N, C-alpha and C positions, 0 to 999 in steps of 0.2 A: 662880623667884627668890624668895628669902625676904627679907621686909622686916625690917631691924634696927629696935631701939628708936631713935626719932628724936628726941632731947631737947637736942640743942645749939642754944642760942638763935640765931636768925638776925636779925643787925643790918642796918640800912639798907633795910628794906622800905618801900615806898611807903604811907604810911598812908591815902591816897586809895583804896587797894585792899584791904590787909590790916590786920587787928587785930594778928596776931602771926604768928611763923613759927619753924620749928625745921629743922634739917638735920643730916645725919650723912654723914660722909665715909668711903667704903669703897674698896678697892683698885680697883674697875672703875668708879667714878663716885661720884655724890652723891645721896642721898636728901633729899627736901623733904616737909614737911608745913606747909601754910600754911592760914590761916583768914581768908577774906574778910570784909570789914566789912559792916554792915547796908546800907549804899547798894548795894554790889555784889550782895549776896544778893537784894535787892529787884528789881534789874535783870536778874539772869542766873539762870534756873531751871536745874535740873539737866540737862534735855535739851540746853539751849544750851551749858552748860560741857562737858558729855560730848561733844558733837559738835566743839567745838573742840579738845578734848584727845586726840582719836582719833589723833593722829600722835605724841603724846608716848609715851615708854617707860614701861612699867608705871604704870599710873594707877589709883588707888583713890578712888571717890567714895562709898562707902557712907555715910560721915558727913556728906556735904555738905548734905543737907536739914536735919538735926537740929543740927550742930555748925559748918556753914559751912567744913568741912574739905576740902581737896584735898591728896592725897599722890601723888608722882610721884617718878621717878627720872631722872636725867640721866647717861648714861654718859661716860666719859671721850672726848674728842673731839667730842661733840655741840655744834654750834654754834648751831643754830637753837632747838630745843625746850628751853628753859631757863627759869629763873625770871624773867629779864628778859623774855622774849617772852610769857610768861603775864601778867606785869604790864603790859606795854605793850598787849596785846590787851584786857585788861579795862578799863584807863583809856582807851584810845582809843575803844573801843566806846561806854563810858559817855558820852565827850564827843562821840560822833558823827563821829569821825574814823577814818582808816584806821591800823591798827596799824603801827609802824615796827620793822623788823627790825635789830637791832644785832649784827653779826657782828664 
């Protein structure tokens, strides 16, 4: 799977988790490129984030340590492994609560 250029600004991100984000719609789904904020980065190292994202579709964390960047793909029809699920996981883990899945 070839990752396209992801440049469309993603609005509505939770600022308690992300500094900024981008997305790009393609025929079979949507690509996301999000940048966690300083608090999240200090709390979640690369291994923790990688372990959580194992079930997501195509994930790239090569720039997580340097740029706080998480890139992933959500195929059409995917209801669980989405930007909302990632946001909830990071936010609730930070607060010490169980993540909520919104389907």
